[in-house]
ZALO-93022 format. One line per field, with one value per residue: residue number from 1; residue in three letters; y, x negated, z negated of N, C-alpha, C, O in turn. Coordinates in Angstrom, 2 decimals, decimal comma. Each point is the difference from the previous one (the first is absolute). Example, Ala and Ser with C-alpha at 12.3 -4.5 7.8 and 13.67 -1.06 7.14 Angstrom:
num [1	2] $
residu [ALA	SER] $
n_py [-5,69	1,07] $
n_px [-13,19	1,39] $
n_pz [-7,80	1,38] $
ca_py [1,19	1,19] $
ca_px [0,89	-0,82] $
ca_pz [0,00	-0,06] $
c_py [1,20	1,09] $
c_px [-0,90	0,77] $
c_pz [0,00	-0,73] $
o_py [-0,02	1,11] $
o_px [-1,04	-0,51] $
o_pz [-0,66	-0,17] $
This chain:
num [1	2	3	4	5	6	7	8	9	10	11	12	13	14	15	16	17	18	19	20	21	22	23	24	25	26	27	28	29	30	31	32	33	34	35	36	37	38	39	40	41	42	43	44	45	46	47	48	49	50	51	52	53	54	55	56	57	58	59	60	61	62	63	64	65	66	67	68	69	70	71] $
residu [MET	ASN	LYS	GLU	ASN	PRO	GLN	ASN	MET	MET	TRP	PRO	GLU	ILE	LYS	ILE	LEU	LYS	LYS	ILE	LEU	ILE	LEU	PHE	GLY	GLU	ASN	ASN	ILE	PHE	ILE	VAL	GLY	GLY	ALA	VAL	ARG	ASN	LEU	VAL	SER	LYS	LYS	PRO	VAL	GLU	ASP	ILE	ASP	LEU	ALA	VAL	LYS	PHE	ASN	THR	GLU	GLN	VAL	LYS	ALA	LYS	LEU	LYS	LYS	LYS	LYS	TYR	LYS	ILE	TYR] $
n_py [193,90	-0,56	0,38	0,53	2,10	-0,45	-2,21	-0,87	1,48	0,73	-0,80	-0,80	-2,14	-1,57	-0,48	-1,29	-2,22	-1,12	-0,45	-1,82	-1,99	-0,53	-0,91	-2,08	-1,27	-0,22	2,18	-0,24	-1,44	-0,47	-1,47	0,06	-0,09	-0,11	2,06	1,69	0,51	1,01	2,23	1,29	0,47	1,80	1,88	-1,37	0,90	0,28	0,52	1,84	-0,53	1,72	0,13	1,52	0,79	-1,16	2,25	-0,14	1,71	-0,34	-1,16	0,90	1,35	-0,97	-0,68	1,52	0,54	-1,60	1,52	0,47	-2,09	1,59	-1,66] $
n_px [-112,27	-0,75	1,53	1,86	0,06	-1,02	-0,09	1,94	-1,61	0,98	1,52	1,74	-0,35	0,64	2,19	0,81	-0,24	1,36	2,06	0,10	0,19	2,02	1,47	-0,61	1,16	0,00	0,06	2,22	0,18	0,21	-0,46	1,33	-2,09	1,55	0,89	-1,09	0,20	1,92	0,03	-1,08	1,22	0,64	-0,34	1,30	1,07	-1,07	-2,17	1,28	-2,18	1,06	-1,41	0,26	0,07	1,49	0,22	-0,44	-1,25	-2,19	-1,06	-0,50	-1,79	-2,02	-0,75	-0,93	-2,11	-1,34	-0,20	-2,21	0,78	0,59	-1,49] $
n_pz [6,22	2,00	-1,62	1,17	0,76	-1,96	0,38	-0,73	0,54	-1,87	1,44	-1,19	-0,59	1,45	0,09	-1,64	0,04	1,37	-0,82	-1,29	0,99	0,78	-1,44	-0,56	1,40	2,23	0,39	0,18	1,69	-2,20	1,63	-1,82	-0,81	-1,66	0,17	-0,99	-2,18	-0,65	0,23	-1,49	-1,84	1,21	-1,23	-1,19	1,75	-1,97	0,18	0,04	-0,05	-1,02	1,73	-1,64	2,10	-1,20	-0,03	-2,20	-0,69	0,26	-1,60	-2,00	-0,04	-0,09	-2,02	-1,37	0,54	-0,82	-1,66	-0,14	-0,18	-1,47	0,25] $
ca_py [-1,01	-1,21	-0,96	-1,36	-0,21	1,28	0,18	0,65	1,12	0,26	1,15	1,31	0,32	0,36	1,33	0,98	0,08	0,71	1,41	0,57	0,08	1,12	1,23	0,44	0,02	-1,20	0,24	0,48	-1,01	-1,29	-1,15	-0,38	-0,95	-1,41	-0,27	-0,18	-1,25	-1,13	-0,11	-0,56	-1,39	-0,67	-0,32	0,85	1,36	0,17	1,43	0,80	1,22	1,00	1,10	1,13	1,08	1,17	-0,01	-0,42	0,99	-0,07	-1,25	0,22	0,95	-0,69	-0,99	0,70	0,62	-1,07	-0,54	-1,26	0,07	-0,08	-0,53] $
ca_px [-0,42	0,80	-0,59	0,15	-1,07	-0,70	-0,88	0,81	0,74	1,27	-0,09	0,17	-1,21	-1,03	0,35	-0,32	-1,46	-0,46	0,33	-0,88	-1,35	0,04	0,18	-1,26	-1,04	-0,83	-1,29	0,25	0,68	-0,67	0,54	-1,06	0,32	0,31	0,47	-1,20	-0,62	0,81	-0,10	-1,32	0,01	1,11	1,03	1,18	-0,03	1,25	0,25	-1,03	-0,40	-0,54	-0,79	0,02	-0,97	0,74	0,28	1,36	1,01	0,10	0,70	1,40	0,59	0,19	1,06	1,27	0,39	0,62	1,09	-0,32	0,15	-1,27	0,22] $
ca_pz [0,95	0,06	-0,94	0,51	0,96	-0,02	1,16	1,03	-0,56	0,66	0,90	-0,65	-0,76	0,98	0,51	-1,05	-0,09	1,20	-0,16	-1,02	0,60	0,94	-0,77	-0,59	1,03	-0,03	-0,66	-1,35	-0,83	0,13	-0,73	-0,94	-1,07	0,23	1,37	0,84	-0,43	0,45	1,47	0,33	-0,48	0,68	-0,99	0,16	-0,53	-0,74	-0,13	0,66	-0,69	0,92	-0,54	0,93	-0,23	-0,43	-1,43	-0,35	0,43	1,46	0,31	-0,35	0,96	1,28	-0,15	-0,21	1,28	0,80	-0,83	-0,66	-1,45	-0,72	-1,34] $
c_py [-1,21	-1,07	-1,44	-0,35	1,29	0,23	0,72	1,10	0,20	1,27	1,34	0,43	0,43	1,41	1,08	0,17	0,78	1,51	0,68	0,14	1,18	1,33	0,54	0,06	-1,13	0,18	0,39	-1,01	-1,38	-1,06	-0,54	-1,13	-1,41	-0,33	-0,27	-1,34	-1,20	-0,16	-0,65	-1,49	-0,84	-0,53	0,92	1,38	0,25	1,47	0,74	1,26	0,93	1,04	1,10	1,03	1,30	-0,06	-0,32	0,97	-0,01	-1,24	0,17	0,89	-0,68	-1,00	0,65	0,61	-1,01	-0,74	-1,41	0,20	-0,18	-0,45	0,25] $
c_px [0,92	-0,66	0,10	-1,11	-0,80	-0,93	0,73	0,84	1,28	-0,15	0,23	-1,24	-1,13	0,27	-0,34	-1,51	-0,57	0,26	-0,93	-1,41	-0,07	0,08	-1,32	-1,15	-0,99	-1,35	0,15	0,65	-0,58	0,75	-1,16	0,44	0,28	0,48	-1,18	-0,66	0,78	-0,03	-1,30	-0,05	1,09	1,03	1,19	-0,20	1,35	0,34	-1,16	-0,24	-0,64	-0,81	-0,03	-1,04	0,69	0,18	1,48	1,06	0,18	0,77	1,50	0,69	0,28	1,16	1,37	0,51	0,71	1,10	-0,25	0,19	-1,38	0,30	-1,22] $
c_pz [-0,08	-0,87	0,49	0,98	0,13	1,17	1,13	-0,63	0,79	0,84	-0,69	-0,78	0,94	0,53	-1,01	-0,11	1,18	-0,13	-1,00	0,55	0,96	-0,75	-0,53	1,00	-0,17	-0,69	-1,46	-0,93	0,30	-0,78	-0,84	-0,91	0,47	1,39	0,94	-0,33	0,54	1,51	0,41	-0,37	0,65	-1,00	0,23	-0,63	-0,66	-0,22	0,65	-0,83	1,03	-0,76	1,05	-0,40	-0,39	-1,51	-0,23	0,52	1,52	0,43	-0,28	1,02	1,34	-0,08	-0,18	1,30	0,89	-0,76	-0,53	-1,49	-0,65	-1,42	-0,86] $
o_py [-0,20	-0,61	-0,83	-1,13	0,74	1,15	0,70	-0,25	-0,27	0,89	0,94	1,19	0,92	0,79	1,05	1,13	0,85	0,82	1,13	1,01	0,72	0,96	1,21	0,63	-0,35	-0,98	0,28	0,28	-0,33	0,27	-0,24	-0,40	-0,50	-1,11	-0,89	-0,77	-0,95	-1,13	-0,87	-0,81	-1,18	-1,08	1,03	0,12	-0,03	0,34	-0,57	0,75	-0,44	0,35	-0,27	0,04	1,08	-1,08	-0,06	-0,44	0,16	0,05	-0,35	-0,28	0,19	-0,08	-0,45	-0,01	0,35	-1,00	-0,79	1,08	-0,81	0,61	-0,38] $
o_px [0,71	-0,99	-0,83	-0,48	0,16	-0,34	-0,63	1,09	0,05	-0,78	-0,74	-0,33	-0,75	-0,93	-0,52	-0,49	-0,87	-0,86	-0,42	-0,66	-0,99	-0,66	-0,25	-1,02	-0,40	-0,57	-0,99	0,18	-0,33	0,52	-1,09	1,17	-0,60	-0,23	0,05	-0,36	-0,58	-0,03	-0,02	-0,60	0,14	0,57	-0,14	-0,58	1,04	1,17	-1,06	0,93	-0,74	0,34	-0,14	-0,45	-0,43	-0,03	0,79	1,02	1,12	0,81	0,83	1,12	1,07	0,81	0,99	1,20	0,91	0,54	0,94	-0,30	-0,81	0,83	-0,02] $
o_pz [-0,98	0,42	-0,36	0,03	0,97	0,30	0,80	-0,51	1,20	-0,35	0,29	-0,03	-0,32	0,17	0,37	-0,06	-0,18	0,33	0,21	-0,25	0,02	0,38	0,06	-0,27	-1,11	-0,46	-0,67	-1,18	1,14	-1,09	0,52	0,02	0,95	0,49	0,83	0,89	0,52	0,50	0,87	0,71	-0,30	0,18	0,66	-1,08	0,66	-0,17	0,24	-0,30	0,88	-1,13	1,19	-1,14	0,41	-0,59	0,95	0,53	0,48	0,93	0,83	0,43	0,58	0,92	0,57	0,27	0,75	0,47	-0,15	-0,52	0,44	-0,69	-1,17] $
């Protein structure tokens, strides 16, 4: 995220997030944790945590298929 102004994510980050949301499907992936809390509290969002309705191997397979790096 853009640490200088975390409220305004940089376009490349938004594009990646959008691709990941589409990859897993709108009913299968959710933004969770501090990002939600900060949005509701109108505080800067510094990072985004995601939760999905898939097991680890399914997540890895989907990400590898699209050539995302997995750490």
